[in-house]
C-alpha positions as CSV (number, residue, x, y, z in Angstrom):
1,X,133.2,98.4,80.4
2,X,137.0,97.9,80.6
3,X,139.8,99.5,82.5
4,X,143.3,100.1,81.2
5,X,146.2,100.2,83.7
6,X,149.5,101.6,82.4
7,X,152.4,100.7,84.5
8,X,155.7,98.8,84.3
9,X,155.7,97.8,88.0
10,X,156.1,94.1,88.8
11,X,152.9,92.4,89.9
12,X,150.7,94.7,88.0
13,X,148.8,91.8,86.4
14,X,148.0,90.3,89.8
15,X,146.8,93.7,91.0
16,X,144.7,94.1,87.8
17,X,143.1,90.6,88.4
18,X,142.1,91.6,91.9
19,X,140.7,95.0,90.8
20,X,138.8,93.4,87.9
21,X,137.3,90.8,90.3
22,X,136.2,93.4,92.8
23,X,134.8,95.8,90.2
24,X,133.3,93.0,88.0
25,X,135.1,94.5,85.0
26,X,137.8,93.5,82.6
27,X,141.2,95.1,83.4
28,X,143.9,95.3,80.8
29,X,147.6,96.1,81.7
30,X,149.9,98.0,79.3
31,X,153.5,98.1,80.3
32,X,154.4,101.3,78.5
33,X,153.4,104.0,76.1
34,X,153.4,101.9,73.0
35,X,151.3,99.1,74.5
36,X,148.9,101.7,76.0
37,X,148.3,103.5,72.7
38,X,147.8,100.2,71.0
39,X,145.2,99.2,73.5
40,X,143.4,102.5,73.2
41,X,143.3,102.1,69.4
42,X,141.7,98.7,69.8
43,X,138.9,99.5,72.2
44,X,137.3,102.1,74.4
45,X,137.8,102.1,78.2
46,X,135.8,103.4,81.1
47,X,139.0,104.5,82.9
48,X,142.7,104.7,82.1
49,X,144.9,104.5,85.1
50,X,148.5,105.7,84.6
51,X,151.3,105.0,87.1
52,X,152.4,108.3,88.6
53,X,156.1,107.3,88.4
54,X,155.7,106.6,84.6
55,X,153.9,109.9,84.1
56,X,156.6,111.9,85.9
57,X,159.5,110.1,84.1
58,X,157.9,110.5,80.6
59,X,155.4,113.3,80.6
60,X,155.1,113.2,76.8
61,X,154.0,109.6,77.0
62,X,151.4,110.4,79.6
63,X,150.1,113.3,77.5
64,X,149.8,111.0,74.5
65,X,147.9,108.5,76.5
66,X,145.5,111.1,77.9
67,X,145.0,112.5,74.4
68,X,144.1,109.1,73.0
69,X,141.9,108.1,76.0
70,X,138.8,109.7,74.6
71,X,135.9,109.6,77.1
72,X,137.7,107.3,79.6
73,X,138.2,108.7,83.1
74,X,141.9,109.6,83.5
75,X,143.5,108.5,86.8
76,X,147.1,108.9,87.9
77,X,148.1,106.8,90.9
78,X,151.4,105.9,92.5
79,X,151.5,102.1,92.2
80,X,154.5,101.9,94.5
81,X,152.4,103.3,97.4
82,X,148.9,102.0,96.5
83,X,147.6,98.5,96.7
84,X,144.8,96.8,94.9
85,X,142.2,98.0,97.5
86,X,143.1,101.6,97.1
87,X,143.2,101.3,93.3
88,X,139.7,99.7,93.4
89,X,138.4,102.5,95.6
90,X,139.8,105.2,93.4
91,X,138.4,103.7,90.2
92,X,135.0,103.0,91.8
93,X,134.8,106.6,93.1
94,X,135.7,108.0,89.7
95,X,133.1,105.8,88.0
96,X,130.4,106.9,90.5
97,X,131.3,110.6,89.9
98,X,130.9,110.0,86.1
99,X,127.5,108.4,86.6
100,X,126.3,111.3,88.8
101,X,127.6,113.9,86.3
102,X,125.9,112.0,83.4
103,X,122.6,111.9,85.4
104,X,122.8,115.6,86.1
105,X,123.6,116.3,82.4
106,X,120.5,114.3,81.4
107,X,118.3,116.2,83.8
108,X,119.6,119.5,82.6
109,X,119.0,118.5,79.0
110,X,115.5,117.3,79.8
111,X,114.8,120.6,81.6
112,X,116.1,122.6,78.6
113,X,114.0,120.6,76.1
114,X,110.9,121.0,78.3
115,X,111.4,124.7,78.6
116,X,111.9,125.1,74.8
117,X,108.7,123.0,74.2
118,X,106.7,125.0,76.7
119,X,107.8,128.3,75.1
120,X,107.0,127.0,71.6
121,X,103.6,125.6,72.6
122,X,102.7,128.8,74.5
123,X,103.6,130.9,71.5
124,X,101.5,128.7,69.2
125,X,98.6,128.9,71.6
126,X,98.8,132.7,71.9
127,X,99.0,133.2,68.1
128,X,96.1,130.9,67.5
129,X,94.0,132.7,70.1
130,X,94.9,136.1,68.7
131,X,94.0,135.0,65.2
132,X,90.7,133.7,66.4
133,X,89.9,136.9,68.2
134,X,90.1,138.8,65.0
135,X,86.7,139.1,63.3
136,X,88.2,138.8,59.8
137,X,89.1,135.1,59.9
138,X,87.1,133.0,57.4
139,X,85.2,130.1,58.8
140,X,87.4,127.2,57.5
141,X,90.5,129.0,58.7
142,X,88.9,129.7,62.1
143,X,88.0,126.0,62.4
144,X,91.6,125.0,61.7
145,X,92.9,127.6,64.2
146,X,90.6,126.2,66.9
147,X,92.0,122.7,66.2
148,X,95.5,124.1,66.5
149,X,94.6,126.0,69.7
150,X,93.0,122.9,71.2
151,X,96.1,120.8,70.4
152,X,98.4,123.5,71.8
153,X,96.3,123.6,75.0
154,X,96.5,119.8,75.4
155,X,100.2,119.8,74.8
156,X,100.6,122.5,77.4
157,X,98.8,120.4,79.9
158,X,100.9,117.4,79.1
159,X,104.1,119.5,79.5
160,X,103.1,120.6,82.9
161,X,103.4,116.9,84.0
162,X,106.9,115.8,84.9
163,X,109.1,115.4,81.9
164,X,111.1,112.1,81.4
165,X,114.2,111.2,79.5
166,X,115.6,107.7,79.7
167,X,114.0,106.9,83.0
168,X,115.2,110.1,84.8
169,X,112.6,112.6,85.8
170,X,113.2,116.3,85.7
171,X,110.6,118.6,87.2
């Protein structure tokens, strides 16, 4: 994961080196709109930090950077008032928020898939049992319906266990 810092402030590269060392990430500095857009074309970033002063002086440049940032976390910080420690805290907090949001999204997706599977399996089981209860089913068909009903029953039992997706459990 990489971070892009967009600022023209003197000492930005030193600040980026400190932030990169503290976060264990590569930090790239772009001194303006053109350099930032070029960096965003070359690679993806976990976060894009734009100097607040730059964003206020050239809102169209900031908008172009945000549009090109893709899935990167957008941060706007006043570099004149913030040091490397605050910048590190802000980026770390934003990355943690993103991780929590992604974990919640995975759990929600797992719960939705589980619910859909349970509904489908329950419907299959019900239809198989209804077909078997009718006296008109021929023996080979009845045998196949019993197999389907048994499979649906075993799937239903498995679905009642916790459902996992990428190591995260959703009950």
